[in-house]
Residue, then its C-alpha position, 0 to 999 in steps of 0.5 A: m499499499s503506498t504512503a499517500t494511500t495510507e495518509g489519505r485513509a489516515t486523515r479520512p476520520r479527521a476530516d469526518a470528526l471536523r465536519n461533525r463538530e461544524r454539523i453541531v455548532t451550526a445545529a446549536r446556532e440555529m436553535f439557540v436562535e429559534l428556541g433560546p440558550d436552554v435547548p436540550l443538547d439531545e435535540v441539538a445532536r439530533r438535528a446536526g444528525v449525530g448521535n449524543a455521544t457525538l456531541y459530547r465528545n465534541f463538547p462535554d458540557r453546554a458551556a463548552l458548546v456556547h463557547e464555540v457557537v459565539l465565537s463561530v458568530m464573532r467570526r461570520t459577523t467579522a467575515r461578512v464585514e470584510e466582504a462587505a468592505a470587498a465588495e462596495a467602493d462607497p463605504f456607506a454601501a459597505l456600511v448597509r451590505f454588512a448591516h443586512a448581513a448581520a441581520d441574517e446571522r441574527i445576532g440579537a437572538l443570540c444575546p440570551v446566550l451570552s448570559g448563560a455560564f461560560d467563560k466570556d473572559h476566554p483568551e479566544l472570544l476576547a481576541e475575536g471580538h476585538r478583531l470584530e470589533a476593529s473592523v466594524q469601528g473600522l468600516v463606521e470611520r470609513a463612512q464618517t470620513a467620506g461624509r456618507l455617515r452622520p457624525d452624530v453617531a457611533v459604533g455602538d449605535l449600530m450594533v444596538a440597532l442590530s441587536q434589537l432588530t434581531r432579537p425576537l419579540p416576546g410572546t406567541g402573538c410576534l413569531d412572524m415578525d422577521r419579515f419585517v427585520h431587512r424593511h425596518l433596518q433600511l429605514l434605520l440605516d436611511g436615517l444614518e446617512a449624511p446629511a443628518r435631518s434631526e439632532l439626535p438626542g443623548a450621546p453616541a453609543t460607544l463600544e466601551d458604552l456597550r462593554t460597560a452597560p449593566 
């Protein structure tokens, strides 16, 4: 048997294991959005198409799975910033493109996950969080420097709005509100474009404001 064949067979289980892990994280992210952070882990395994043993082999407890879901969402959201910046020459158009892509990630629906029991100060999460913040901050600053984004807003204003618009409203009567997210988001984005048509009350929301919020 050739060395290449042996190596190919040796790496196949590794590839399968990585695919299983990705399926688990994707399923967990979807179910956290739909049902909240307390969804039974055996239901996550079922949606991912893996056995419970496979799930627990990858994630020994809920905190480990939440860690990976949060990390995945931050990485995906940072990628949306980079994609928008590369696709749009107009910095405000890039900001709009990113905002709609971030809405599709349903970042607000994952807010309850962040209040759960996991290590929010894990170095991996902190590093990815700083990378995400820097990328969004850069997008906002470029739009303001170009005179396309009103000067009396900050990156925190955008992130708060995205979180609020993409977080499901409580109550069974509000289950179908998601279909209005992009419509209402565009109304918000139109209000961010320069020149400003009104004076905003209060001060711009910065990233530091969001970090120190109770």
